[in-house]
C-alpha positions in Angstrom: -10.0 1.7 -26.8 -6.4 1.3 -27.9 -5.1 4.1 -25.6 -5.0 1.9 -22.6 -1.7 0.5 -23.8 -0.2 4.0 -23.4 -0.4 3.6 -19.6 2.2 0.9 -19.9 4.3 1.9 -22.8 4.6 5.7 -22.4 6.4 5.7 -19.1 8.8 3.0 -20.2 9.6 4.7 -23.5 9.9 8.1 -21.9 12.3 6.7 -19.3 14.4 5.1 -22.1 14.4 8.4 -24.1 15.4 10.4 -21.0 18.1 7.9 -20.2 19.7 8.6 -23.6 19.6 12.4 -23.1 21.6 14.7 -20.8 20.9 14.8 -17.1 19.5 18.4 -17.2 16.9 17.4 -19.8 16.0 14.1 -18.2 15.4 15.6 -14.8 13.4 18.6 -16.0 11.2 16.5 -18.3 10.8 13.5 -16.1 7.5 14.7 -14.6 5.8 15.3 -17.9 4.5 11.8 -18.7 3.4 11.0 -15.1 1.5 14.3 -15.1 -0.3 13.4 -18.4 -1.1 9.9 -17.2 -2.4 11.2 -13.9 -4.8 13.6 -15.7 -5.8 10.8 -18.0 -6.4 8.3 -15.3 -8.4 10.9 -13.3 -10.6 11.5 -16.3 -11.2 7.7 -16.7 -12.0 7.4 -12.9 -14.5 10.2 -13.1 -16.3 9.0 -16.2 -16.0 5.2 -16.0 -19.2 4.7 -13.9 -20.0 1.0 -13.9 -18.7 0.4 -17.5 -15.6 -1.4 -18.7 -13.1 -0.2 -21.3 -11.1 -2.9 -23.1 -8.2 -3.0 -25.5 -7.4 -6.2 -27.3 -3.6 -6.8 -27.6 -4.0 -9.6 -30.2 -6.2 -10.4 -33.1 -7.1 -13.7 -31.5 -10.4 -13.7 -29.5 -10.5 -14.4 -25.8 -9.6 -16.7 -24.1 -6.8 -17.3 -26.6 -5.8 -13.6 -27.0 -4.8 -11.0 -24.5 -6.5 -7.7 -23.4 -6.3 -4.7 -21.1 -9.4 -3.7 -19.2 -10.2 -0.9 -16.9 -13.2 -0.8 -14.6 -14.0 1.2 -11.4 -11.5 -0.8 -9.3 -8.6 -0.6 -11.7 -9.3 3.1 -12.5 -9.0 3.9 -8.8 -5.7 2.1 -8.6 -4.5 3.9 -11.8 -5.3 7.3 -10.2 -3.4 6.5 -7.0 -0.4 5.0 -8.9 0.1 7.9 -11.3 -0.6 10.6 -8.7 2.1 9.1 -6.4 4.7 8.7 -9.1 4.1 12.3 -10.2 4.6 13.5 -6.6 7.7 11.4 -6.0 9.4 12.6 -9.2 8.7 16.3 -8.5 9.8 15.8 -4.9 13.1 14.2 -6.1 14.2 17.2 -8.2 17.7 18.2 -7.2 18.3 15.1 -5.2 21.7 13.4 -5.6 20.2 10.1 -6.5 18.0 11.6 -9.3 20.2 10.6 -12.2 19.3 9.2 -15.6 19.3 5.6 -14.4 17.1 6.3 -11.5 14.6 8.1 -13.7 14.6 5.2 -16.2 13.9 2.6 -13.6 11.4 4.7 -11.8 9.3 5.6 -14.8 9.5 2.0 -16.1 8.2 0.9 -12.7 5.2 3.2 -13.1 4.3 1.7 -16.4 4.7 -1.9 -15.2 2.4 -1.2 -12.2 -0.1 0.3 -14.5 0.1 -2.9 -16.5 -0.6 -5.0 -13.4 -3.8 -3.0 -12.8 -4.9 -3.2 -16.4 -4.0 -6.8 -17.5 -6.5 -9.6 -17.4 -4.1 -12.3 -18.2 -2.7 -14.2 -15.2 0.6 -15.1 -16.9 1.1 -11.5 -18.0 0.4 -10.3 -14.4 3.0 -12.8 -13.2 5.6 -11.5 -15.6 4.8 -7.9 -14.7 5.1 -8.5 -11.0 8.4 -10.3 -11.4 9.8 -7.4 -13.4 8.5 -4.8 -11.0 9.9 -6.8 -8.1 13.4 -6.6 -9.7 12.9 -2.9 -10.3 12.0 -2.3 -6.7 15.0 -4.4 -5.5 17.3 -2.3 -7.6 15.8 0.9 -6.2 16.2 -0.4 -2.7 19.9 -1.1 -3.4 20.4 2.0 -5.4 22.9 3.7 -3.2 25.0 0.5 -3.1 25.9 0.1 0.6 26.2 -3.4 2.0 23.0 -3.3 4.3 20.8 -2.0 1.5 22.2 -4.7 -0.8 21.4 -7.4 1.7 17.9 -6.1 2.4 17.2 -5.7 -1.3 18.3 -9.3 -2.0 16.1 -10.6 0.8 13.2 -8.7 -0.7 13.9 -10.0 -4.2 14.4 -13.6 -3.2 11.3 -14.1 -1.0 9.1 -12.3 -3.5 10.4 -14.5 -6.3 9.7 -17.6 -4.2 6.1 -16.4 -3.6 5.6 -15.7 -7.3 6.7 -19.3 -8.0 3.5 -20.3 -6.1 1.5 -17.9 -8.2 3.0 -19.5 -11.4 2.1 -23.0 -10.2 -1.5 -21.9 -9.5 -1.8 -20.2 -12.8 -0.5 -23.3 -14.7 -2.9 -25.6 -12.8 -5.8 -23.2 -13.6 -4.8 -23.3 -17.3 -4.9 -27.1 -17.2 -8.4 -27.1 -15.8 -10.0 -24.2 -17.7 -7.8 -23.9 -20.8 -7.6 -20.1 -20.3 -5.4 -17.5 -18.7 -7.8 -14.6 -19.0 -9.4 -14.0 -15.6 -12.9 -13.5 -17.1 -12.7 -16.8 -18.9 -11.3 -18.5 -15.8 -14.2 -17.1 -13.8 -16.7 -18.6 -16.3 -15.0 -21.9 -16.1 -15.1 -21.8 -12.2 -18.8 -20.9 -12.2 -19.7 -23.7 -14.6 -17.4 -26.4 -13.2 -19.3 -29.4 -11.7 -16.6 -30.1 -9.2 -15.6 -27.0 -7.2 -13.0 -28.9 -5.1 -10.9 -29.1 -8.3 -9.9 -25.5 -7.7 -8.6 -26.0 -4.1 -5.0 -26.5 -5.1 -4.6 -23.7 -7.6 -6.5 -21.3 -5.3 -4.2 -22.2 -2.4 -1.1 -21.5 -4.6 -2.3 -18.2 -5.8 -3.8 -17.1 -2.5 -0.5 -17.8 -0.7 1.5 -15.7 -3.1 -0.9 -12.7 -3.1 -1.0 -12.8 0.7 2.8 -12.4 0.8 2.6 -9.6 -1.7 0.1 -7.9 0.6 2.4 -8.5 3.7 -0.3 -10.2 5.6 0.6 -12.1 8.8 2.7 -14.2 9.0 4.1 -13.4 5.6 5.0 -9.8 6.4 8.7 -9.7 7.4 10.0 -8.7 3.9 8.4 -5.3 4.1 10.2 -3.9 7.2 13.5 -5.2 5.7 12.8 -3.3 2.4 11.9 -0.1 4.3 14.8 -0.6 6.8 17.4 -0.4 4.0 19.7 2.3 5.4 20.3 4.3 2.2 17.1 3.6 0.3 15.6 6.9 -0.9 12.4 7.9 0.9 10.5 8.1 -2.4 11.2 4.4 -2.9 9.7 3.6 0.5 6.7 5.9 -0.3 6.0 4.0 -3.6 6.6 0.6 -1.9 4.1 1.3 0.9 1.8 3.7 -1.0 1.0 1.7 -4.1 3.2 -1.4 -4.7 2.0 -3.3 -1.7 -1.5 -2.5 -2.9 -0.9 -4.7 -6.0 -1.2 -7.7 -3.7 -4.5 -6.4 -2.3 -5.7 -5.7 -5.8 -4.9 -9.2 -6.9 -6.4 -10.7 -3.8 -9.7 -8.9 -4.7 -9.5 -10.3 -8.2 -8.8 -13.8 -7.0 -11.6 -13.6 -4.5 -13.9 -12.6 -7.3 -12.7 -15.3 -9.7 -13.3 -18.1 -7.2 -16.3 -16.7 -5.3 -18.8 -19.3 -6.7 -16.5 -22.2 -5.6 -14.5 -21.0 -2.6 -15.7 -18.7 0.1 -12.8 -17.6 2.2 -14.1 -14.3 3.5 -14.2 -15.4 7.1 -10.5 -16.5 6.9 -9.6 -13.1 5.4 -11.4 -11.3 8.2 -9.4 -13.3 10.8 -6.1 -12.7 9.0 -7.0 -9.0 8.6 -7.6 -8.5 12.3 -4.5 -10.5 13.2 -2.4 -8.4 10.8 -3.9 -5.1 12.0 -3.2 -5.9 15.7 0.3 -7.4 15.1 1.3 -4.5 12.9 0.7 -1.8 15.5 2.3 -4.0 18.3 5.5 -4.1 16.2 5.2 -0.4 15.4 4.9 0.6 19.0 8.1 -1.3 19.9 10.2 0.5 17.2 12.4 3.6 17.5 13.6 3.6 13.9 11.3 6.1 12.0 11.1 4.0 8.8 10.3 0.8 10.8 7.5 2.5 12.7 6.0 3.4 9.3 6.7 0.0 7.8 4.9 -1.9 10.6 2.1 0.7 10.6 1.6 -0.1 6.9 1.2 -3.8 7.8 -1.4 -2.8 10.4 -3.3 -0.7 7.8 -3.2 -3.5 5.3 -5.0 -5.6 7.8 -7.6 -3.0 8.2 -8.1 -2.8 4.4 -8.5 -6.6 4.3 -11.2 -6.5 7.1 -13.0 -4.0 5.0 -12.8 -5.8 1.7 -13.9 -9.1 3.3 -16.7 -7.6 5.3 -20.3 -8.8 4.7 -22.0 -5.4 4.5 -21.9 -3.4 1.3 -20.2 -0.4 2.9 -17.3 -2.5 4.2 -15.6 -3.1 0.8 -16.2 0.5 -0.1 -14.5 1.6 3.1 -11.6 -0.8 2.3 -11.2 0.6 -1.2 -11.4 4.2 0.2 -8.6 3.3 2.7 -6.4 2.0 -0.1 -6.6 5.5 -1.6 -6.3 7.3 1.8 -3.5 5.2 3.1 -1.6 5.4 -0.2 -1.5 9.2 0.1 -0.9 9.8 3.9 1.6 7.0 4.2 3.6 8.3 1.2 3.4 11.8 2.8 4.8 10.3 6.0 7.7 8.6 4.3 8.7 11.8 2.5 8.6 13.7 5.8 10.6 10.9 7.5 13.2 11.2 4.8 13.6 14.9 5.5 13.8 14.3 9.2 16.4 11.6 8.8 18.5 13.8 6.6 18.3 16.8 9.0 18.8 15.1 12.3 21.3 12.6 10.8 19.7 9.7 12.6 16.8 7.3 12.2 16.1 7.1 15.9 13.0 9.1 16.6 13.9 9.6 20.2 16.9 11.7 19.0 14.6 14.1 17.0 13.5 17.2 18.9 12.0 20.6 18.4 10.7 20.4 14.8 8.3 23.3 15.4 11.3 25.6 16.1 13.3 24.1 13.2 10.5 24.3 10.5 6.9 25.2 11.5 5.6 24.4 8.0 7.0 20.9 8.1 5.5 20.5 11.5 2.1 21.3 10.1 2.6 18.7 7.4 3.5 16.1 10.0 0.5 16.9 12.2 -1.8 16.5 9.2 -0.2 13.2 8.4 -0.6 12.0 12.0 -4.3 13.1 12.1 -4.9 11.3 8.9 -3.2 8.0 9.9 -4.8 7.9 13.3 -8.3 8.3 11.9 -9.2 11.8 13.1 -12.5 13.3 11.9 -12.3 15.5 8.9 -9.2 13.6 7.6 -8.9 10.8 5.1 -8.2 8.0 7.5 -11.1 8.8 9.7 -13.5 8.7 6.7 -12.4 5.3 5.4 -12.1 3.7 8.9 -15.7 4.7 9.6 -17.1 2.6 6.8 -14.6 -0.3 7.4 -15.9 -0.7 11.0 -19.5 0.2 10.4 -20.7 -3.3 9.5 -19.0 -4.9 12.4 -21.7 -4.2 15.0 -21.1 -6.8 17.7 -19.4 -5.8 21.0 -16.4 -8.0 20.2 -15.7 -6.3 16.9 -16.3 -2.9 18.3 -13.8 -3.5 21.1 -11.3 -4.9 18.5 -11.5 -1.8 16.3 -11.1 0.3 19.4 -7.9 -1.6 20.3 -6.6 -1.1 16.8 -7.4 2.6 16.9 -5.7 3.0 20.3 -2.7 1.0 19.1 -2.3 3.2 16.0 -2.5 6.3 18.1 0.2 5.0 20.5 2.4 4.2 17.5 2.5 7.8 16.4 2.7 9.6 19.8 6.5 9.7 19.3 5.9 11.9 16.2 4.0 14.5 18.2 6.9 14.6 20.6 9.2 15.3 17.6 7.1 18.4 16.9 6.4 19.8 20.3 9.6 19.0 22.3 12.4 21.5 22.9 15.2 21.6 20.3 18.8 20.8 21.1 21.0 23.8 21.8 22.9 23.4 18.6 19.8 23.2 16.4 19.7 24.8 13.0 16.8 25.5 10.6 15.5 23.0 8.1 14.9 24.7 4.8 12.4 23.1 2.4 12.9 23.5 -1.4 10.0 24.8 -3.4 9.3 21.5 -5.1 9.2 19.8 -1.7 6.7 22.3 -0.4 4.6 21.9 -3.5 4.4 18.1 -3.2 3.9 18.0 0.6 1.2 20.7 0.3 -0.6 18.8 -2.4 -0.6 15.6 -0.4 -1.8 17.3 2.7 -4.6 19.0 0.8 -5.6 15.5 -0.6 -5.6 14.1 3.0 -8.0 16.9 4.1 -10.2 16.8 1.0 -10.6 13.0 1.3 -12.0 13.6 4.8 -14.1 16.8 4.3 -15.2 16.0 0.8 -15.3 12.2 1.2 -18.9 11.8 0.2 -18.3 13.2 -3.3 -15.2 10.9 -3.8 -17.0 7.9 -2.3 -19.8 8.3 -4.9 -17.2 7.3 -7.6 -15.9 4.3 -5.6 -19.1 2.8 -4.3 -22.0 1.6 -6.4 -24.4 2.4 -3.5 -24.9 5.9 -2.0 -22.8 6.3 1.1 -22.4 9.4 3.2 -20.5 10.4 6.4 -21.6 14.0 6.9 -19.5 16.8 8.4 -21.9 16.9 11.3 -21.5 13.2 11.9 -17.7 13.6 11.8 -18.0 16.5 14.3 -19.8 14.2 16.8 -16.8 11.8 16.6 -14.3 14.4 17.8 -14.9 13.7 21.5 -14.6 10.0 20.9 -11.3 10.6 19.0 -9.9 12.8 21.8 -10.9 10.3 24.6 -9.4 7.5 22.6 -6.1 9.4 22.2 -6.1 10.2 26.0 -6.5 6.5 26.8 -3.6 5.8 24.4 -1.4 8.4 26.2 -2.2 6.9 29.6 -1.6 3.3 28.5 1.7 4.2 26.8 3.0 6.4 29.6 2.1 4.2 32.6 2.1 0.6 31.2 3.5 0.0 27.7 6.5 2.2 27.8 8.3 0.4 30.5 7.4 -3.2 29.5 10.5 -5.4 29.0 8.7 -7.3 26.2 8.8 -4.1 24.0 12.6 -4.5 23.6 12.1 -8.2 22.9 9.6 -7.5 20.1 11.9 -4.8 18.7 14.6 -7.4 18.1 12.3 -10.0 16.6 13.2 -10.8 13.0 12.9 -13.6 10.5 15.6 -14.8 8.2 15.1 -15.8 4.6 14.9 -19.4 5.6 12.3 -18.6 8.3 10.2 -16.6 5.8 10.3 -19.4 3.3 9.2 -21.9 5.9 6.4 -19.5 6.9 5.3 -19.3 3.3 5.2 -23.1 2.9 3.3 -23.6 6.2 0.8 -20.9 5.1 0.2 -22.7 1.9 -0.3 -26.1 3.7 -2.6 -24.6 6.2 -4.7 -23.0 3.5 -4.8 -26.2 1.5 -5.8 -28.2 4.6 -8.5 -25.8 5.7 -10.1 -25.8 2.3 -9.9 -29.6 1.9 -11.5 -30.1 5.3 -14.3 -27.5 5.0 -15.4 -27.9 1.3 
């Protein structure tokens, strides 16, 4: 099927064409290609079943040639990617930053990310990630103030260092297997008589994709990227909604390639829980709206990892579902955060009051986002979290998931206060544009549909029949409310006044510290595998 190449080339060529036209034409036509690609990717997702679609990019046969492949996993990622880019472009109509250069970079980034999900060649994936990292860095620095430039450069440099590890691992794999195609490499791993030979390349690649996923302790680049003062909210939405998922996607592929030689699922579960807990602790300590959302993303990445690495068949399905759910509700949150920052002229959430008086519709959007991210029944986050935690049946794991749920709820109590507090005396109305209403409404509908109609969507994600009925969700409502009440009490009477909160808020890692953490993570992975295999 030669049309797979269009997922990569069409956005880039369209962006180049629009860059060469006038601003009016480029802005008004910018959503056309993302719309077509979203419809096309949705059709593939609904019809792919358990098949694979492949496009050969060269006349040479594998493993010497190159190919693009789409299966159930990559089709899910394509749907999320193209849906989010379509929403972000429509949302950005009439924004000051929406010029020809922004459209060109943004559309090119869409095509490059599509390529990451479709490519089966590790070196091509390396190149695509490097180019996409540069594109994201430019978008972070797009408004050209000094803080954004610094944050963008930190993001660029630490990710380039991490991808050097990926390149070392890829080169070592090529030396052992004589192939760069992941399917050919898997065959070589499965048939190799000496599994320990893959410890070094696995450690290199595993370290790099863990940083791309913002797992603990390789997380600090993400808050810096989101904390860029003048970075457009749509860039943050793409960064948290889909780009960070490229690391999770690669982690799943790497785990699949090496599964016959290296079993690291227990390590991933440990890292996932540590990341989930650490993420909400940092989120609770923040008052900057975007940093709350950034650290919350880290926590949810940890949840996704615990699902993907789980031993029961419904855990990975829950993890995949949470990739989709989180991508939508977190992007929705960042768009709302951008509107709040612009209206209140501050990023300090404690200075935002009376949103219900200022704009009731935006308040409803924000409530839907809060209910989704905190795992309320009948919303997307509640559906995915149910399957992630279902396989962890021991009392220890049940308690740990409860702690994570309470921590997530505490993290977003401040947003409820934004909605229901009294406005300042000098408040003025916040007026939403029609394109903003259309995008926010579509994303809120998606959040509700993924909760209420989750069973039908899950049937396309999981190879086994899974159901979380509306009645079962209804029975979880009292548990959700009690958990939220516990969170309110803990925050009001214990956490709010702790001195350590301000200490955690100021905690930060420099580029040198992040580089040292990256090297130590690699050495610990290498040592662990050497001692246990």
